N, C-alpha and C positions, 0 to 999 in steps of 0.2 A: 329112621331117626337115630342119632347117636348120642352118647353121653357127652357131658360138657366138662371142660377143663378150664381152670382159672389160675392165673399167676397173681400172687399178692406180694407186692414189693413195698417194703418199709411200712407195714401195717402198724398202726398205733397200738400201744399196750393198753388193755382195758382190764381192770380188776374184775374179778368176778365174785318135731309130733315131728318116701312118702306114699301114704295110702289114702288119698283124699276121697276116692270113690267109696271106700269102705264105710266111712261115716255117713256119706250121702245115702247109701243103702240102709244103714242102720236107722237113720232118721226116717226113712220112708217105710220101715217095717210096720209101724203103727198107723201111718197115714195112708198107706196104699189102699185104693178102692178095692172092695172085694171082687168086683167084676169090672172089666174094661173091654172096650171094643178091640177085636182082633186087629193086629197090625197098626194100632195107635203108636205114634212115635212122640216121645217127649225129650226135648233137649234142654239141659240145664247148664248154666255157666255161672261162675262165681269168681270174684277177685277180692283179695285182702291185702291191706297195706298197713305197715306200722312205721316206726322210725327208720329202720333199715330193712325190715322184713317185707317180702313180697311173695304172694302165692296166687296161682291161677288154676282153675279146674274146669273141665268140660265133661259132661255126662250125657250119654244118649241111652234112652230107655225104649225098647221096642216090644210091643205086645205080640208075641208069637201065636198065642191062643188066648182064649178068654181068661185063663187062669195061670198063664206062664209068660214070663217077661225075660228078655235078654238085655243086659246092661253092659255098655262099653264106656270106659272112662280114661281120661288123661289128666294128669296133675303135674304142675311144676311149682317148685317152692325154692326160695333163696333165703336162708336163715338170717344172713347179715351181709352187708356190702363187702365185696371182695372175695366172697366164696362162690364156688360153682353152684349152679342150680341143680336141684334134684328133679328128675323126670320119671314119672310113674305111669305105666300102662296097666289096665286091668280089664277083666271080662268076668261077668257073673250071670247067674240064672236064679230067679226066684219064682216060687210056685205056690199058689193058693190052694189050701186043703180044706174042704168042707165049709167054706164061708167064714171061718174064724181063725184058721191057722195060716201062717206064711212061713215058708222055709227058704233059705237062700244060701248060695255058695259062690264065693268070689276067689279068683286067682289073680295075682298081680306080680309085676316084674318092675323093679327099679333099675333104670339104665345106669351103667357105671359112671361115676363122677369122681373127679380128682381136683384137689385144691393145693396150690403151691404157695408156701409162705416163707419169706426171708427171715431167718433166725439171726444171722450175724453178717454184717457187711465185711467186705475185704479189708484186711489190716496190713498194708504193705510194709510198715515199719516193723511189724512183728513177723513178717513173712507168713501170714496166715490168709488163706483164701476165704471167700464168702461161703456161708453154710445156709442151705435151704432145706425145708422139710416139705415133702409131698405126701398128702394123705388122701384116701379115697375109700369108697365102698359102693356096693350094689346091693340089691335085695330081691328075695323071692318069697312070696307070702300066700297063704290061703286063709280064708275066713268062712266059718260056718255059723249060721245064726237062725233063730226061730222066734216067731212072735205070735201072740194070741191076742185077739181083739174081741170083746164081748159083742160088738156090732149089733146092739139092740136099739130100742127107741125109748127107753126109760129116761128119767131125769138124771140118773147116775149110771155111767158106763165106765169101763176100764180096759186097759191094755197092758200087757207085759211082754218083754222080749229079753233074750239072752244070746250072747255070741262068744265065740272063741276064735282068736286069730293066732297063727303061728308064722313067724318070720325068720328067715335065714339071712344073716348079714356077713358077707366076707369083708373084713376090714384090712386095709393095706396101709403101709407107711414106708417111706423111703427118706434117707438122709443123703443130700446131694452136696458135694464139694464143687464150688463154682470158681473157675479162674478164666484167664483169657482164652484158653484153648477149648473151653466149653464146660459142661457139667458132668461130673463123674459120680455114679451111685456108690455111696460108702456102705450103706445098710439097706436091705430090702426085706420086708417081713409081711406076711399075711396071716391073720387069725380069723377064726369063725365065731360069731356070736349068734346065739339063738334067743329069740324073744317070744314069749307066750303072753297073750292078754285076754283073760276072761272079762266079760262085762255084762251088766244087767241094767234094765231100765223098766220103768213103769209110768203110767199116766192115768189120771182120774178125770173124767169128764163130768162136770157139774152143770146140768142144764145144757143150753145151746151156746153159751157164751164163755164159760170158764173152763180151763183145763189146768190141772196141777200135775207136774211131772218131776221125776228124779232119775238121774243116770249115775252109774258108778263103775269104775274099772280098776283092775289091779294088773300091774305089769311085772312079769317074772323074767329074769335073765339067766342065761346059762353060766355067766360069770359077771363080775363087777363091770358095768358098762363104762365106769370112769377109768378103768385101767385096761380094758380090752382094746387091743390095737395101740396101746401106749408104748412109751419108750422103756427099754430094758435098762438095768443099772449100767451096763457097758456103754450103751448109747448115750445115756445121760452124762457119764463121766467123760466121754469123748467130747461132747458138746461143751461141757463146763470148762475144759482146758482151752477152749477157743475164745473165752471171754476174759476181760481184764480182772473181774472180781466175781465172787459167788453170788452177790445180790443181782448183778446184771444177768448172770446165767439163769437164776431162778425166775426173774421177770420174763425173760424170753421164753422159757419153757412153760411158765404159767400162762402167758398170753396165748401160746399155741394150744395148750390144754383147754383153756376157756373156749377158744374157737371150736375145737373138736367137740367139746361137750355140748355147746349150743347147736352145732350141726346135728349131733346124735340126738339131742333133745327134741329136735323137730322130726328127724327121720326114724331113729331107732325106737324112741319112746312112744310110738304110735301117734304122737300129737299132730303130725301133718295129716293124718287120716281124718281129723276132725277140727282142723285149725281154721277158725274164723273169728269174727269179733265177739262171739259168745264164749269162747274157750280160752282166748288169750294167746300169748307168744311164749313158748317154753324156753327156759334158759338152761335146762339140764334134763337128763333122762328122768322120767317120773317113776314113782313107786306105786301110788294110788291117787285117784281123783274122784270127786263127787260133784254133781251139778244139779241142784234143785231149780225149778222154774215155774212161773205162773204165766198163763197165756189167756188173753182176752180176745174175743171175736165179735165183730159187729153183726147186726142182723144180716143174714145172707152170706156171712163170712167173706164179705168184700174186703174188709180190713182186719188184720190180725196183729196184735201187739204182744210182745213177750218181754218179761223181766226175769233175768236169771243171775245166779251167783255160782261161780266155779271155784273149787278149792283143789289145789294140787300139792301133794307132798312129793318132793323130788327124792331121789335115792339118798341114802345116808350121807350126811355131810354137805349137802347141796342146798338145803333150805326148803322154802315153800312159796306158794303164790296164791293171791286172791284176785278174782276177776268179777267185776260187776258190769253187766251188759244189758242192753235192750235191743230188740229186733222188731222191725215193722214190715209187714207184708201187705201188698195191695194187689187185688185181682183186677186186671184191666180187660174185662170181657171174659168169656168162657175159656179161651185157650191160653191166656197170658197171665203170668204172675211176676211181680218184681218185688225185691226186698232190699233193705239196708239195715245194717246193725253197727253199733259202736260200743266199745268197751274201754274201761279203765282198769289197769292192772297194777298191782303192787307185789313185788317179789322181795322176800327176805332171804338173802344169800348168806350162807355161813362161810366165813373165811377159812381157808385151808391153813394148816400149820406151817406150810412153806411160804406163806405171804409175809409181808413186812409187819402186819398187825395180826398175828395169829389169835384165833379165838373170837375176834370181833366180827359181828354180823353187819352187813350193809343192806340198805334198802334202796330199791330202784323202782321208779314209776314209768309206765309207758301206756300208750293208747293204740288201739287197732280199729280200723274201719273196713267194713265189708259191704260190697254191693253184689247183687245177683239177679238172675231172671230165669224164667222157665216158659217154654212155648210147646204146646201140644198140637199136633196136626195129624 
């Protein structure tokens, strides 16, 4: 499998999370049966869709022994129309210790992706060729996590888990001058961004039907993710000279910056690792997030319904988001489970000083729908 490349021509200006398997594992930490049959295989698939956002994931879980499991995963995500999809491959091992503890380790690789965006059309009367920008990145990540489950039979039980992921992102950018003879690379630069994400979670089981949980995470960057891989002053000055006025130049650069931030918001800011209808669609790299939830189960756990709220604070200057979601799971016999979830999201985006309305915040609303299924054989 190879990375994907997309050309974006005449993209409209718009003002302004891949590691999917890691979240599937994190969610399984508290729910994993303490004992499983050796060589049991569970296949899980999930698809999410929003206005322009698309994501797909496939996870295979193999019981190597009674207390050891091998996990293989594939995820693809496209943050918005016109951008190249992100493809992620991962492999992990989790091991049960003493009937209460579960430890897990996952390694993942994001295949290289590149997106090409037109910044300026050719201007024959000014003798100026067209200018395009080509951006891209890949990733390499590891995740270590541990979970404890009280695993008793009392009316009140609990579980806690913690994890730490470390991701390496090579970020590249190129400025292309396009004329009739082809495209010439004017600038080419690659920078390295490191991202660390500690996270914690807990759940409280009240009787056989109710469960209260909360998850939180903090994302740390080796440098500002809004400027990492961005244009230098020299590049910006060169691009500005190719536009008829400064406002047009700012809009073109802001439009490209918004697209890059949305892309990195899904990939770099961990959110593709847990992106579905209960977490929303990121519009920028996150700083921290918290998600409380309440889950109800029918007798025999044939039907499970969850109501959750997720709050995300983006990095400084990028605003925040609120997500209200519900998720329903139905067990169709012993080996099959299916689920669907839907969310409503509101983002409060802080306008940058370079926009036409500096200091004014904008609000945007969006929806996201997710369906999935699991089969064990």
